[in-house]
N, C-alpha and C positions, 0 to 999 in steps of 0.2 A: 700179572702185575702191571705190565706196561699198558695193556689195553684198559684196565680199570682206572689207572691214574689219568690216562688221556681222556677217559670219559668224564672224570671229575674236574679236569682242568678248566674248561671254558666257563663253567658257572661260578667258579671261585677265583678267577684270574686276578681280580682286584683285591683279593683277601689272602695274601700269601701266608699270613700267620696261621690260617686254618687249613692249609694244604695237607699237612699230615693227617688231620681228621678226615679231610675229603678223600684222601687215599684209602683210609680205613673204611669209610662208608662205601667207596667204590668196590672194595673187596667183598664187603658184606652183600652188596647188591648183586655181585657176580656169583655169589654162592660160596665164597671162600670163608674159612674159619679165621677168626682173629687170633692167630696162634701166638706162641711165645716169641717167635721171630718178629711178628708184627708189633708186639708190645715193646720189644727191644728197640725197634726202629723208632717208634713214637717217643720213647724215653730218651734215646740218643739225640734225636732231632731237637727235642726241647732243651737238652743240655747244651748242644752246640750253639743254639741261637739265643739262649737266655741264662745259661748256668756256668759260664767260664769267664775267667779274668786274665788279662795279659800279664805275663811274667817274663822278666829278663833272664836269659839263659846262662850268662857267664858270671863268674865271680867279679864283684866290683865293690867299691866303697863310696858312699855318698861323701863328696868333698864339700859341697855347699848346698844348702837348702834355701833357695831364693823364692821370691813370690811367683815367678813364672816357671821355674824349673827346679829339678834336683840335678846338680852337676856331678856326674859320676866318674870315678877314677878306675880305669881298667889297666893301669900301668903294671909292668913287670917290676919286681922289687929292685930298688937301687938303680933304676934306669936314669941315665943322665942325658938322654936324647932330647932334641927339641920337641916340645909337646905337640901332639896332634889332637885336634878336637873334631869329632864327628858331630855335625849339626844335623840332628834328626829332623824329619819333616814335622812341622806344626800345621797340619792341614786336615785334622779330623781323626787321626789315629795316633796311638802311642809310639814311643821310641822302641818298642819291641821289634819294629821293622828292621832295626840295626843289630839286634841281638836276639834272633828269632828262636833258635833251639840248638842244643849241642850238635856240632857237626854241620850246622847250617846257620852260621852267624857271621855277619860282616865284622863285628868287633873281634871275634875269635880269629877270623881270617887275617885281619890286619896285624894282630898281635903275633900270630904264628909266622908272619912273613916280614918281620923286621921293624914294625912300628911298635916299639916297646913302651913308650910313654904316651898313653892313650886315654882320652876322655870322651864322654858322651853327654849331650844336652838331652835330658829326660823332661820334656815339657809337660806342664801340669794342665789338666782340664780346667777351663776357666769357670770360676764361680761368679755369682751375681755381683760381688764387690769388685770384680775385674772387668766388668762389661765395657768400661770406658778406656781401658788400656789401649795404647796405640803401638804401632811398629817400633817407635822410639824406645818404649820401655823394654821391649825384647832385645833390641840392639844394645841398650845400656847394660842390661844384665849379662849379655854375652861378653861385653867389654869387661865387666867385673871378673868373669871366669878367665878371660885371657890374662888379665893382670894377676890373678891368683896363681897362675902356673908359670909366671915369669915375664909376661908382656909381649911375647912374640911366639907365634904358633903356625903350624900347618892347619888349614881348614879344609874339611871334607864335608861339602854340603849335599844333602840328599833331598831331591825334589824341592819343596818350599824352603828347606834348610839351605838349598843352594842359592836362591835369590837373596836370602838373608845374609849368607856368607859373602856374596858378591857386594851387597850393600856395606857390610862391615869392612871388607877389604878396600872399598872405595873411600870409606870414611876414615879409616885408620890404616893406610897402606903400609906404614912402617911396622905394623904389628903382625903382618901376614907374610910368612916366608914362602908358602906355596898354597895353591887353591885348586881343589878338586870339585868340579860341578857335575853331579850325576843325576840325570833325569831332571835337570833344573830349568824351569822356564825363564830364561833371561830376556829373550826377544819374543814377547807374547803375540806379536803380529805375524810371526813367521809360521810356516807350515799350515796344517789344517787338522782339526780334531774337534771332538764334541765339547770339550771344555772351552776352547776358544770360541766356537760358534755360540755356545750358550751364554758366555760372558758378554759377548759383543752384541748379541741379538736381543737379550732380555734387558728391559729398562732397569736403571738403578733402583727404581721404586719397588721392583719385584724382590730384590735382595734386602732392601730396607724393611719390607713387610715381613720377610722371614725372621729378621732380627727382632722386630717388634713382637712377633709371635713367640719368640724365645725369651721375652722379657729383657731384651738388651743383649742377649747372647745369640750366636749362631750355634744352635744345638747340634751335637754330633749325630743324633738320630735323623735329623733332617738331611744332613749330608749323606749319611749311609743310604737312605732311600734314593737319593739322587744318583749315587754311584751304581746302585743295583739296577736302577731303571735304565742305565746306559746299556745293560745286557740283561734284560728281564728274563728271557728263557733260561739263561745260565743260572741265575740266582733264585728265581722263583719256581722253577720246575725241574730243570735237569739235576740240580744238586740234591733234590729230594729223591729222585729216581736213583741216582748214583749211590746215595747213602743206603737206600733200601737194598740195592743189589749187592752191596759190599758190607752189610751189617754184621756178617760173621767173619770178617777179615780184620783182625785186631790191628794190623799195621796200617790199613787204610783208615780205620776209625781214629787211631792216634794221630795220623797226619791231618785229618779233618779237624780234630779237636785243637791241635796246635794252631792251625790257621784261623779257626773261628775265635780262639781266645784273643787274637789280635783284631781280626777284621770285624767281628760282631760287637766290639766294645769301643765305639767311637768316643772321642773327647770333644768337649765344647770349646768354642773360640770366643774371645771378646767381640761383641758386635762392632765396635768402632774399628778394631784391628781388621776384622773381616771385610768391612765395607771399604777401608783403605786399600786392601789388597785387590778387591774386585774392581773398584773404580780406577784407582791410580795406576795399578800394575797391569791388569788384564783388559780393561777397557781403553785406557789412555797410554799404556806402554811407557810410562814416565821413566822407569829405570834405564831402559835401553836408549831412550831419547835424551838422557842427561837432564831430566827435569824433576826427579824425585828428591824431596828434601828430607834429610834424616839428621837428627841431633844437631839442628841449626845450620846445616850446610846442604847446598844442592850437590848431589852426587854426580860424579863423572867417572864412568867406568875406565876411562883412559888413565886415571891415576893408578890403576892396578897394573903393576909392571912385574909382579912376581911370576915364576913359572906356573902354568895352568894346565890342568888335565880335564878334558871334556868327555863325558861318557853318556852315550845315548842308546836306547833300545830301538831296534829297527821296527818293531811292531807296537811301539808305545803310543797309545791313543790318548793318554793323559797329558804327556809332554812330548809331542812329536819331535823327532830328531832335530829339525831345523831350529826349534826354539832353544835347544841346548847348544848345538854346534855353531850357530850364528853368533855366539858370544865372542868368537875370535875377531869379528868385525868391530867390536866395541871395546874390548880390553886393550890396555896400553902395553901388554906383554908382547915382546918381539915374537914374530911368527915362529921362529925356530925353537922357542921355549913353550909353545903350545902343542900339546898332544891331543889329538881327537881320535875317538874310537867308538864305533857302532857295533853293538853285539846283538845276537838273536834274542828275540823275546820281547815282552811288554814291560810295563812300568814297574810293577811290584817285583818282578824278577830281577831288576837291576840291583836290588838291595838284598833280597833274600832267596833268589833262585839258585839252586844247587849248581847249575852249569856256569852261571856268571861268577859265583863265588869261587869256583874252581878255576875257570879259564881267564877271567879278567882281573879280579881284585888282587891276586898275588902280584901281578905285574904293577898294579897301581901302588900297592904297598911298597914294593921295591923302589918305585919312582919317588915315593914320599921319603923313604928311609935314606935314599941317596942325597937328600937335601937337608938332612938333620945333622 
């Protein structure tokens, strides 16, 4: 199998959609029969890449159905604790990253470790009528959610949800009791990584053209291709070989299907929102520099004085650790009230990796619960 796939790889390297068929053709050329195993592989590969949808794992209740999100309540019955809102990333994938699967869920982990009044921002895929929404609209609806649960909360920002949470805390410091920034690019000039290099080296016109191609939206499928192209061998070749080799292993297949239901289903972003983020945050680093304007005010991260917890992945090439950990230079929080932690692994593992959920997030949950 390995030899035949490698034979087919070079001629179809630019056409990953056809790789399963290329693998089959390679087996035929090598004289192998297209057995039931091969057919199972082709059917499963098609299912993984085109037949699954993201699903939240834990029991919850939709509390608000807003234009930009469904605000979900994961609270324990009768909890009187200070509310905690997990601000999921709005960066091309769904909030399933925070509630991945039973036994491997950030929401489940927080609940089980003392964060009993708990909510999640489940951001919606942008439709054409949302193409001109800006970051302000998303902050305003987050503010509606905060007011809905009492007007003062703990904020847990994941990736993009972290810079939005930091913006919110700078704009409404009296409404945020504590702030967790996990894999969140606060200082986008810090460190080095492919996202930083791409954002800074590509002209704004490149991103504007992508938005134009999407009819005013940044289409999720465009972003998915970009992420996969950061590691092309892994996504366009190795994953097909690995799936074929494990096609008779139900546990492996279930694991692949769970991940694909999230990863292979990207969501669209408003074009105006996306260009704001690329230009003002990643090219110009306005948030860290105190130059970003949100809801009528220029934000200064020094106005954030609540306790803060900074979590970074040592192998994170999406948000390199300095982009997260350098936040301590900009926050107004006293140094003794800032906790910084770097854990093994990459970006996605910060939010749904079994090791980090077991080793890091229970401590973060206890840190949050101590402030409620």
